[in-house]
C-alpha positions as CSV (number, residue, x, y, z in Angstrom):
1,X,0.0,0.0,0.0
2,X,2.8,2.4,0.9
3,X,4.6,1.4,-2.2
4,X,1.7,2.3,-4.4
5,X,1.3,5.6,-2.7
6,X,4.9,6.4,-3.1
7,X,4.7,5.5,-6.8
8,X,1.6,7.7,-7.3
9,X,3.2,10.6,-5.5
10,X,6.3,10.3,-7.5
11,X,4.2,10.3,-10.7
12,X,2.3,13.3,-9.6
13,X,5.4,15.2,-8.8
14,X,6.9,14.3,-12.1
15,X,3.8,15.4,-13.9
16,X,3.8,18.7,-12.1
17,X,7.5,19.2,-12.9
18,X,6.9,18.5,-16.6
19,X,3.9,20.8,-16.7
20,X,5.9,23.6,-14.9
21,X,8.8,23.1,-17.3
22,X,6.5,23.3,-20.3
23,X,4.9,26.4,-19.0
24,X,8.3,28.1,-18.4
25,X,9.5,27.2,-21.9
26,X,6.3,28.6,-23.4
27,X,6.7,31.8,-21.5
28,X,10.3,32.2,-22.6
29,X,9.3,31.4,-26.1
30,X,6.6,34.0,-26.0
31,X,9.0,36.6,-24.7
32,X,11.4,35.8,-27.5
33,X,8.7,35.9,-30.1
34,X,7.5,39.2,-28.6
35,X,10.9,40.6,-28.7
36,X,11.5,39.5,-32.2
37,X,8.3,40.9,-33.6
38,X,9.1,42.9,-36.8
39,X,8.8,46.6,-36.7
40,X,5.9,48.1,-38.5
41,X,6.8,48.7,-42.2
42,X,6.7,52.3,-43.5
43,X,3.6,53.2,-45.5
44,X,4.1,52.3,-49.2
45,X,4.2,55.2,-51.6
46,X,1.1,55.5,-53.8
47,X,1.5,53.7,-57.1
48,X,1.6,56.0,-60.1
49,X,-1.7,56.3,-62.0
50,X,-1.7,54.3,-65.3
51,X,-1.4,56.2,-68.5
52,X,-5.0,55.4,-69.4
53,X,-6.2,57.3,-66.3
54,X,-4.3,60.4,-67.5
55,X,-5.8,60.5,-71.0
56,X,-8.0,63.6,-71.5
57,X,-6.4,65.3,-68.4
58,X,-4.6,68.5,-69.4
59,X,-1.4,69.2,-67.5
60,X,-0.1,72.7,-67.2
61,X,3.6,73.1,-66.8
62,X,4.7,76.1,-64.6
63,X,5.8,79.0,-66.7
64,X,9.4,80.1,-66.5
65,X,9.8,83.3,-64.6
66,X,12.1,84.8,-67.3
67,X,10.0,83.7,-70.3
68,X,8.3,86.2,-72.6
69,X,4.6,86.5,-72.4
70,X,2.6,84.6,-75.1
71,X,2.0,86.5,-78.3
72,X,-1.4,87.5,-79.1
73,X,-3.1,85.1,-81.5
74,X,-4.9,88.0,-83.3
75,X,-3.6,88.3,-86.9
76,X,-1.5,91.4,-87.7
77,X,-3.2,93.9,-90.0
78,X,-2.3,93.1,-93.6
79,X,-0.3,95.7,-95.5
80,X,-1.9,97.4,-98.4
81,X,-0.8,95.7,-101.7
82,X,1.7,97.7,-103.7
83,X,0.2,99.4,-106.8
84,X,1.0,97.4,-109.9
85,X,3.4,99.1,-112.3
86,X,2.0,99.9,-115.7
87,X,3.3,97.6,-118.4
88,X,5.6,99.4,-120.9
89,X,5.3,98.1,-124.4
90,X,8.5,97.2,-126.2
91,X,10.0,100.1,-128.1
92,X,11.0,100.0,-131.8
93,X,14.7,99.6,-132.3
94,X,16.2,102.6,-134.1
95,X,19.1,102.6,-136.6
96,X,21.6,105.2,-137.8
97,X,21.2,104.7,-141.6
98,X,18.3,104.3,-144.0
99,X,18.7,102.5,-147.3
100,X,16.6,104.3,-150.0
101,X,15.9,103.7,-153.6
102,X,14.9,106.2,-156.3
103,X,14.0,106.0,-159.9
104,X,14.3,108.6,-162.6
105,X,11.3,108.2,-164.8
106,X,12.7,110.1,-167.7
107,X,15.9,108.0,-168.1
108,X,14.6,104.9,-166.3
109,X,17.7,105.0,-164.1
110,X,17.4,103.4,-160.7
111,X,19.7,104.1,-157.8
112,X,20.0,102.7,-154.3
113,X,21.9,104.7,-151.7
114,X,22.4,105.1,-148.0
115,X,21.2,108.2,-146.1
116,X,22.6,108.7,-142.5
117,X,20.2,110.1,-140.1
118,X,20.0,113.9,-140.3
119,X,22.5,114.2,-143.2
120,X,21.2,115.6,-146.5
121,X,21.9,113.3,-149.5
122,X,21.4,114.6,-153.0
123,X,20.0,112.5,-155.9
124,X,20.0,114.6,-159.0
125,X,17.7,117.6,-158.3
126,X,16.3,116.0,-155.1
127,X,17.7,116.2,-151.5
128,X,16.8,113.5,-149.1
129,X,16.9,114.1,-145.3
130,X,16.1,111.0,-143.1
131,X,15.0,112.0,-139.6
132,X,14.5,108.4,-138.2
133,X,14.7,104.8,-139.3
134,X,13.3,102.0,-137.2
135,X,12.0,98.4,-137.4
136,X,8.9,96.9,-135.9
137,X,8.9,96.0,-132.2
138,X,9.0,92.4,-131.0
139,X,5.3,92.4,-130.1
140,X,4.1,93.6,-133.5
141,X,2.7,91.0,-135.8
142,X,3.8,92.7,-139.0
143,X,7.6,93.2,-139.2
144,X,8.7,96.1,-141.3
145,X,11.4,98.8,-141.8
146,X,10.0,102.3,-141.4
147,X,11.8,105.7,-142.2
148,X,10.7,109.2,-141.7
149,X,11.9,111.0,-144.8
150,X,11.9,114.6,-146.0
151,X,12.4,115.2,-149.7
152,X,13.3,118.7,-151.0
153,X,13.4,119.9,-154.6
154,X,16.7,121.8,-155.0
155,X,17.7,122.0,-158.7
156,X,21.2,123.0,-159.4
157,X,21.4,126.4,-161.2
158,X,23.3,126.8,-164.4
159,X,26.5,128.8,-164.2
160,X,25.8,132.5,-163.8
161,X,22.1,131.9,-163.0
162,X,20.5,132.3,-159.6
163,X,19.4,129.0,-158.0
164,X,15.7,128.5,-157.6
165,X,14.4,128.4,-154.0
166,X,14.3,125.0,-152.4
167,X,10.8,123.5,-152.2
168,X,9.6,120.7,-150.0
169,X,8.0,117.9,-152.0
170,X,7.4,115.2,-149.4
171,X,7.6,114.6,-145.6
172,X,6.3,111.5,-143.9
173,X,6.8,107.9,-143.1
174,X,7.8,105.3,-145.7
175,X,7.3,101.5,-145.3
176,X,9.7,99.0,-146.8
177,X,7.2,96.2,-147.0
178,X,4.4,98.4,-148.2
179,X,6.0,100.9,-150.6
180,X,2.7,101.8,-152.2
181,X,1.3,102.9,-148.8
182,X,3.1,106.2,-148.7
183,X,5.3,106.4,-151.8
184,X,7.0,109.5,-153.0
185,X,5.8,110.2,-156.6
186,X,6.0,113.1,-158.9
187,X,6.2,113.4,-162.7
188,X,10.0,112.9,-162.7
189,X,10.9,110.7,-159.8
190,X,9.7,107.9,-157.5
191,X,11.5,107.0,-154.1
192,X,10.9,104.6,-151.3
193,X,12.7,103.1,-148.3
194,X,14.4,99.7,-148.5
195,X,15.8,98.9,-145.1
196,X,17.4,100.3,-141.9
197,X,21.0,99.4,-140.9
198,X,23.7,100.2,-138.4
199,X,22.0,100.6,-135.0
200,X,22.4,104.0,-133.5
201,X,24.0,104.2,-130.0
202,X,21.5,104.4,-127.1
203,X,20.6,108.0,-126.1
């Protein structure tokens, strides 16, 4: 009986010791776990909004302090258009010499000669003075040589006789390609212009 009692007592003491040891170990483990608890993590930064969320949202960048103010969008007043210059037609080229031809109706003699501008040229009893000789301008459809001619009757007097006074027989424009348009004609002579030659120097 005593032996059983002693054995039961020993078992009870052993059970209490094991229980106490287990409790102590649990307490120590709890302290260790409590001491080793991780510190609270810092709050995470907010994630950037996706590009799709920014569509349609206008962002305004801060203006630079030294930047110039925006220009006014209003259009500048338009300048008045310059007046168009009048178109000057091409001038007729002028020459220094006119080529003339004359015929003596009495003798049927024909003579072609050159008459410099402003210089009197005698053909028998006639004196020719050409004041201008020019050709058609580049924009004219009909090309021609034109001369302004003055013809004076100045017969040479016989020796010892007074010379008759000169007399103007013709003054006007002659046309090389249309000699019949303004031809010099009288009972003794006919005359017309043939061409212009040797361009005169520019004025």
